N, C-alpha and C positions, 0 to 999 in steps of 0.2 A: 653270370650275366644272363639276364632274361631276354627272351625274344618276344617280339610283338607281332601278332598275326593281324593281317588286314581284316576288318569285319566284313561279313557277307553283305552284299547289297540287299536293300529292303525289298526289292521287287524280285524275289526268288520265286520262280513259277512252281517249285516243288512244294511250297507251303499249302496245305489243304485249306487253311483259313482264307488265304487270298483267293484261291479258286472258288470258294463258296461265296465270297463277297462279289467276285466278278460275275458268277452265275446269277446272283441275286440282282445285280445291276442290269444285266442283260434282260432278265425276266421283267424287271420294272420298266425298262424302256419299251419292251414289247407290249406290256400292259398299257402303257401310256399311248402308244401308237394305236392300239386297238380301241382305247377309250375315245381318242380323237376321231378315229374312223367312225365309231358308233355315233358320236355327236353330229358329225357331218351327215351321216345317213339319216339321222333323225330330223335334222333341219331341212334336208332336201325332201324328205317324206312329208313334212308339214306344208311345205310351199307348193307341193304338187297337187 
């Protein structure tokens, strides 16, 4: 008789690939916030 194991959940934090993807997403969000901040700074500088 064979036994069946439950599969591991896909969101296992020990997987290095998922950590790399999470780090890349965080960096992308920070870059986006910086870009938006730079654009606001530019527009405010033009209007002054």
